DOKOLSE-887685 format. One record per residue (C-alpha): x negated, y, z negated. Coordinates in steps of 0.2 Angstrom, whole numbers, plus 5000, padded with zeros to 4 digits. Layout:
XYZ...
END
This chain:
497149284942496049344957495849254973493949234975494149234994495049404994493949545000495149684994495249734976496649824967495549984967495349964986497249934988497650094979496350194988497050135005498850174999498350344993497450385009498950335019500050445009498950595012498950555030500850545031501350695021500450855027501150955012499950845001498450915010498851085003497951094986498651204973497951234955498051054951497350994967495550984962495950874948496950764959495550754972494350714958495450574951495650494968493750504971493450414955494650284960493750254976492050254967492750124955493149994969491649884964492049894945492949734940493549824924494349964933496149964940497949974936498549924919500349924912501249874896501349694891503049614894504149544880503949374888502049394886502249444868503249294865501849194872502649134888501449094902501749204917502049124934501149174950502749254956503049354940501249424940501349474959503049554955502349654941500749704951501849764965502949864953501449944945500749994962502350074967502550164951500750224952500950284970502550374965501750464951500350524961501550584975502450674961500850764955500450814973502250874976502150984960500451044965501051094982502451194973501151274962502051194947500451174936501251104921502250974931500750924941499650904925501050794917501150684932499250674934499050634916500350494917499450424932497750424923498550324909499050184922497250174929495750114920494150194926
END
């Protein structure tokens, strides 16, 4: 459920988080072979900020499959975990790119793309 008074969307939150990560880790600024793909994906995330259908997505829980209604706390916890996993996956792709590990970077970036609907 989205708070109608909230001016930040999930896309905006992720964009801010990724920007902060870039500022804190100078090694991420060095682009290797996969860096252009990472930059393109991050740009697409920022451009999708106004799209209500864009954002992070994850697997359905077993409780949801059993038709249990989520609580506000469980939804917030799941969103937090998904944001953290996405940020860690993007950081992994950037680390691999900085090490010129093309295959590792592409795997991590592919995993991140599966988490984010554009």
